[in-house]
C-alpha positions as CSV (number, residue, x, y, z in Angstrom):
1,M,-32.4,-53.6,-50.8
2,T,-33.9,-57.2,-52.3
3,R,-30.5,-57.8,-53.6
4,L,-28.9,-57.4,-51.2
5,L,-31.4,-59.7,-48.9
6,P,-28.9,-62.7,-49.2
7,G,-26.4,-61.4,-48.2
8,I,-28.6,-60.2,-45.3
9,L,-29.2,-63.6,-44.4
10,A,-25.8,-65.0,-44.7
11,M,-24.6,-62.6,-42.6
12,A,-27.2,-62.9,-39.5
13,I,-27.0,-66.9,-40.1
14,V,-23.1,-66.7,-39.2
15,V,-23.3,-64.3,-36.4
16,V,-26.2,-66.2,-34.6
17,A,-24.0,-69.4,-35.3
18,S,-20.5,-68.4,-34.1
19,N,-22.1,-67.5,-31.0
20,I,-23.1,-70.4,-30.2
21,L,-20.1,-72.6,-31.7
22,V,-17.8,-70.3,-29.9
23,Q,-18.8,-71.9,-26.2
24,F,-17.7,-75.1,-27.6
25,L,-13.6,-76.3,-27.8
26,F,-12.1,-77.9,-30.9
27,G,-8.9,-78.8,-29.5
28,N,-7.1,-77.5,-26.6
29,W,-6.9,-73.9,-28.6
30,L,-9.9,-73.3,-30.8
31,T,-13.7,-72.5,-31.0
32,W,-15.8,-74.2,-33.5
33,G,-16.8,-70.7,-33.8
34,A,-13.5,-69.9,-35.0
35,F,-14.5,-71.7,-38.5
36,T,-17.7,-70.3,-39.0
37,Y,-17.0,-66.5,-38.1
38,P,-14.4,-65.7,-40.5
39,I,-17.1,-66.0,-43.4
40,A,-18.4,-62.8,-42.3
41,F,-15.5,-61.5,-43.9
42,L,-16.0,-62.9,-47.2
43,I,-19.5,-61.5,-47.6
44,T,-18.9,-58.2,-46.7
45,D,-15.5,-58.0,-49.1
46,I,-18.2,-59.4,-52.0
47,M,-21.0,-57.1,-51.2
48,N,-18.4,-54.4,-51.1
49,R,-16.7,-55.4,-54.4
50,V,-20.0,-55.8,-56.5
51,Y,-22.8,-53.5,-54.9
52,G,-20.1,-50.7,-53.2
53,M,-19.3,-49.4,-49.7
54,S,-23.0,-47.9,-49.5
55,A,-24.5,-51.6,-50.2
56,A,-22.0,-53.3,-47.9
57,R,-22.5,-51.1,-44.9
58,K,-26.2,-51.9,-45.5
59,V,-25.5,-55.7,-45.1
60,V,-23.4,-55.1,-42.4
61,F,-25.5,-53.0,-40.2
62,A,-28.5,-55.0,-41.0
63,G,-26.6,-58.8,-40.4
64,F,-26.1,-56.9,-37.3
65,I,-29.5,-56.4,-36.4
66,V,-30.8,-59.4,-37.0
67,G,-27.9,-61.3,-35.5
68,I,-28.2,-59.5,-32.0
69,I,-31.8,-60.2,-32.4
70,C,-31.6,-63.8,-32.4
71,S,-28.5,-63.9,-29.9
72,L,-30.5,-61.9,-27.1
73,I,-33.3,-64.6,-28.0
74,G,-30.9,-67.0,-27.4
75,S,-29.6,-65.6,-24.4
76,Q,-33.0,-66.3,-22.8
77,I,-33.2,-69.7,-24.3
78,M,-31.8,-72.1,-21.4
79,L,-29.7,-75.6,-22.2
80,E,-28.0,-77.6,-19.8
81,F,-24.8,-76.0,-19.4
82,G,-27.0,-72.7,-19.6
83,P,-28.3,-70.3,-21.5
84,A,-27.7,-71.2,-25.6
85,V,-25.9,-67.5,-26.3
86,P,-25.0,-66.1,-22.8
87,L,-25.6,-62.6,-22.9
88,R,-22.1,-61.4,-22.2
89,I,-21.0,-63.3,-25.5
90,A,-23.6,-61.6,-27.3
91,I,-22.6,-58.1,-26.8
92,A,-19.1,-58.9,-27.3
93,S,-20.0,-59.9,-30.6
94,A,-22.0,-57.5,-31.6
95,V,-19.2,-55.0,-30.5
96,A,-16.7,-57.0,-32.0
97,F,-18.8,-57.6,-35.4
98,L,-19.7,-54.1,-35.5
99,T,-16.5,-52.5,-35.2
100,A,-14.4,-54.6,-37.2
101,Q,-17.1,-54.8,-40.2
102,M,-16.9,-51.2,-40.4
103,L,-13.2,-51.0,-40.8
104,D,-12.9,-53.8,-43.4
105,V,-16.0,-51.9,-45.5
106,S,-13.5,-48.9,-45.2
107,I,-10.0,-50.5,-45.7
108,F,-11.6,-52.8,-48.9
109,D,-12.7,-49.5,-50.6
110,R,-9.5,-47.0,-50.4
111,L,-8.0,-50.5,-52.0
112,R,-10.8,-51.4,-54.4
113,G,-8.7,-50.1,-57.1
114,G,-5.4,-52.1,-56.8
115,T,-4.8,-55.6,-57.8
116,W,-8.0,-57.7,-56.9
117,W,-6.8,-59.7,-53.8
118,K,-5.7,-56.9,-52.0
119,A,-8.4,-55.4,-50.9
120,P,-10.4,-58.0,-49.6
121,L,-6.9,-60.2,-47.9
122,T,-5.9,-56.4,-46.2
123,S,-9.1,-55.7,-45.2
124,T,-9.8,-59.1,-43.9
125,L,-6.3,-59.2,-41.8
126,I,-6.6,-56.0,-40.4
127,G,-10.8,-56.5,-39.7
128,S,-9.8,-59.8,-38.0
129,A,-6.9,-58.7,-35.8
130,V,-9.5,-55.9,-34.2
131,D,-12.4,-58.3,-34.1
132,T,-10.6,-61.0,-32.0
133,A,-8.8,-58.8,-29.6
134,I,-12.6,-56.5,-28.8
135,F,-14.4,-59.8,-28.9
136,F,-12.1,-62.2,-26.6
137,T,-11.4,-59.2,-24.2
138,I,-14.8,-58.5,-23.7
139,A,-16.3,-61.8,-24.0
140,F,-13.6,-63.6,-21.6
141,S,-11.5,-61.7,-20.0
142,A,-11.5,-61.9,-15.9
143,S,-10.7,-58.1,-16.1
144,V,-13.8,-57.1,-17.6
145,T,-16.6,-57.0,-14.3
146,V,-19.4,-54.9,-16.0
147,F,-21.7,-58.0,-16.6
148,G,-21.8,-59.3,-13.2
149,A,-20.8,-62.8,-10.9
150,N,-23.7,-64.7,-12.8
151,A,-22.2,-63.5,-16.8
152,D,-18.5,-64.2,-15.0
153,A,-19.9,-68.1,-14.3
154,A,-20.3,-68.6,-17.9
155,V,-17.1,-67.7,-19.3
156,N,-14.6,-68.5,-16.4
157,W,-13.5,-71.9,-17.5
158,S,-11.6,-69.4,-19.6
159,W,-9.7,-68.0,-17.1
160,E,-7.4,-71.2,-16.1
161,S,-4.1,-70.2,-16.5
162,V,-2.5,-72.6,-18.6
163,P,0.9,-72.5,-20.8
164,L,0.6,-70.2,-23.9
165,L,-0.5,-72.5,-26.8
166,G,0.8,-75.2,-24.9
167,Q,4.4,-73.8,-25.0
168,G,5.0,-69.7,-23.9
169,P,4.8,-68.4,-20.0
170,L,1.3,-69.0,-18.8
171,L,-1.4,-66.7,-19.5
172,P,-5.3,-67.1,-19.5
173,L,-7.1,-70.0,-21.4
174,W,-8.6,-67.3,-23.4
175,V,-5.2,-66.0,-24.6
176,S,-4.6,-69.0,-26.3
177,L,-8.0,-69.4,-27.9
178,A,-7.6,-65.9,-29.4
179,L,-4.2,-66.2,-31.0
180,A,-5.3,-69.9,-32.4
181,D,-8.9,-67.9,-33.3
182,W,-6.6,-64.9,-34.9
183,G,-4.6,-67.7,-36.8
184,V,-7.6,-69.7,-38.3
185,K,-8.9,-66.1,-39.6
186,I,-5.8,-65.6,-41.8
187,G,-5.9,-68.8,-42.9
188,V,-9.7,-68.9,-43.5
189,G,-8.9,-65.6,-45.3
190,L,-6.4,-66.6,-48.0
191,V,-8.7,-69.6,-48.7
192,A,-11.4,-66.8,-49.1
193,L,-9.7,-65.6,-52.0
194,V,-11.1,-68.3,-54.3
195,P,-14.6,-68.1,-53.6
196,F,-13.9,-64.3,-53.4
197,R,-13.0,-64.3,-57.0
198,I,-15.3,-66.7,-58.5
199,L,-18.6,-65.4,-57.2
200,V,-17.5,-61.4,-57.8
201,A,-16.9,-62.7,-61.2
202,R,-20.3,-64.5,-61.2
203,L,-22.3,-61.5,-59.9
204,T,-21.0,-59.1,-61.9
205,P,-22.2,-60.2,-64.9
206,A,-25.7,-60.9,-63.7
207,L,-25.6,-57.3,-61.7
208,R,-24.4,-55.5,-64.9
209,S,-27.7,-57.4,-67.2
210,D,-30.1,-56.2,-64.6
């Protein structure tokens, strides 16, 4: 478990930071969390390639537990605009994270024997699509009412009807945020192939020498 600790800590940091940053807009269609969260897929894929599927699942689950505990703590810390991490966002993040990351691990393992880039790229693209759909629906959709009026108040800014990505039909703002977020995840997934290749090459010889 000691060898997996860096991956677990990195995963927890990414989850907590993204839960906070997703509340702040970058431009019109992105949140700051869009730039940090995709790193979780890079961490998972590196652990999977270097240590195997079982180890990757342990990193995902441990990072999930630490991340959700920190997020729940953040939900009790009141800032000027409300909780540091609204409970609705914390739950949405937890469900989306665990579902998408476990899917990523399974897809990666199935493609493990192919060309080196197919497993990380395919698993990230599919996993990120699932993650985006689940997270933004639970966190922001007005149709999800189980969290109550207080939770809705923290996210109702995202219900404003605007042209889709500034050009299309009128839809709630969160739909544009979700599409833009997924676009960033695709871009990060492509760019992440470079550090994936480098880090796997460095970690694999070290693993063999242990």
